[in-house]
N, C-alpha and C positions, 0 to 999 in steps of 0.2 A: 504493499501499500505505500502511495507516493504522496505525502502530504505537505502543504504550504498553509504554514503559519502567517496570519497579517495582525498585527495589535501593537502593543506598547509596551508599559513595563511591566504591567499584570501579565503579558505573554512571556517577557524576556527573565523576569527577576528567578533565579533558582533554577537555569536551565529547565521550564515546565516541560516545553515540547520533546524536552529530551526524556523525560520521565513517560510521558505517552508512548515515544519509541519503545521501552523497555519493557513497557506494559504489552503491548502488540508484541514485542518478541519472546517475553514470557509466556505467552496464550499460542505461540506457533505461528504469527504471522509476521512475515519480513516486513520491513519497513523502512523507508527514506525520509529525510525529515527535513523543510527546506524553512527560514523564518527569515522576516522582514518585519520588524519593529523598532519603531523609535519613540523615546520618552513623552505621556501626553499627547499623542496624537491621537485622531479621530478617524474612524473609517472613510468621514470623505476626503481627508488629508491621502489616506491611501488610494482612493478611489481616483486620485489625479496625479499619483506618483510613477512616475516612468518604470521604476524597479517591479513594482507590484503587478502593473500594467503588461509589463514584460513576461514577470514569470507566471501570469494567468493565462495568458493566450500561447506561451509558447511551453510552458513546464511540464505539460502532457500530466497534471497531477490527478490522484484518483480524488481527493477532497480538500478543498480550500475552507479553513478555519479562520474565521474572522472577527476579532475583539476591538469594541469601540472604547473609549473613554468611560473613567467611571466618574471621576472627580469632575464635575461641571457637566456630567451628562445632559445631553439634552435630545430628546425624542425625535422632533422633528429631523435633526441633522442626522440621528441615528439611521432614520429611517430612510433618508437620501443616500446615504454614506452605503448600506447596507444593499439599497436596492442595485444602485451601480454596481457593485462587486457581484452582485448576484447576478447580473444580464452578463458580465464578463464570464464567469465561471460555467454558466450554461451553455454561451456557446463554443466555450471549449471544452465540454463536456465533461467536466467536472462537478462533483457533487458539492454542495455550498452547505456549510455549517455555521453557526454564528456560537459562539465562546461568551457568555454572560460574566462580566465578573460581580465583585461585590461592592456594596457600598462602603464608606469609610466608617472604621469603629465608632466614630461619635456621632455619625449620621444616619444611624441605619434605618429610620423611615423613608429614605431614600430608597431602598430595596424593591418597595414593593412597587413604585410608578417603573423602575428599569426593569423589573420582570415584566410586569404587563407591557412594556413597548418592544420587548424581546420577543414575548410570547406571541404577542398580536400581530406582528411581523411577519413570523412563522406561520401562523395561521393562515393568515391571508397571501401569503408564497411560495407556500408548499414547501418547507424548507424544516430543519429542526435545531435548537440551541441547546447547549450544554450549561445547564443552569447553578454554575459553582456559585452562585451568591447566595442560589436558595438551600444549596448544600451547607454554606457557611451559618445561614440561618438556622438549621437543623443542628448542628453541633454546638453551635453558641447556646442553646438552651441548656447543655449539660457541661459546657467547656469554657474557661476562662478566656477571653478575646486575646490575653497573650498567646494562647497555643498558635492562633491563626494569623495576627497580626504582627508587623514589626514593630518598631518604637514609634513610627511616625504616624501609625493611625490608620494610614493606607493601603499599605504595601503588605505581602505575602511573609510569613515565614518559609520554613522548608515544608513545615505540616501543610502551611493551607494554599503551597502550589500541587504539593501532591493531591490534595484535593481535587484542584483545577481539574488536574491531569487525569486523575480518575473519573471525574464526571465527563471530561472529554473522551476517555477511552470508551463509556459505555454510551453514547450518543453515536459517535462514528461507526464503531462497529455491531449498533443495535443490538447487543447483548440483552437479553431479557433476565438472565439467570446471574445471580449474585456469586462473584468469583470467591472460592475460599483462597486467603493468603499463604496458607498452610502447602498448598497445594503446588505452587508455582514461585518462581523466583522474582516473589514482589519487589519494586524497587524501592517502596518506603519501607518496608523491613529489612531489607538489606542496607538503607540510609542509617537504621537506628531507630524508627519510628516502632514503637509496641507495636506489636501484632495484634493488639484487640483494637489498639483504635483504628490501625492501616483497614480491618476489618469493621469497624463501625463506619469508614468513611465507604467503602466499598458498599456498604447496604445503602447509607443515606446517598448516595450518588446513585447507584441503581435506580432506587425508588423514585427521586428526585427526575430523573431522564425519561421514568415511563410515564411520570404524573403529567410533565409538560409535554410530550410528544409523543406519547401514546405506545 
């Protein structure tokens, strides 16, 4: 599976796309990952970026996974950028997915409208999204924010980025059954995240992927 990640720091922090790659490899799926990301950039920026346009048109990717900015999220701008990128991916015969990040630690109320925008766009345009922000919401019911958020209250810790990668994994593979981390070379366990926590993240990510994408 050849993947193109498009986004900003919520994509490149902690080498998150590499964790997706390692999850695919751990489940017997060969993959190749390319990332185009720049701090703070939106989907409208990427929709006019020559590097993104060239890669989508000529890279022969199986899937394009695009992430809009979380800080200063604007639903109208998001829809414009997502629509432009999806049209390019469709023409290139690449599946198009969105990856929804998380609201800031001190502005969790912003998660609901972000989720509504991503979900609404996908329902209207026949695509799916990885609801990482909602996985964060579920984990925060029982976990300290410090587990997922770095000191700046915006970016992810390694655990937070692992949760994002697992969310993406379930959506792009369409997997409906929860993986058992003890049965694979799970990258979270291998980097020292407790196996019980990794299993909880898999459970929440699988459930949220099914809830929002069917």
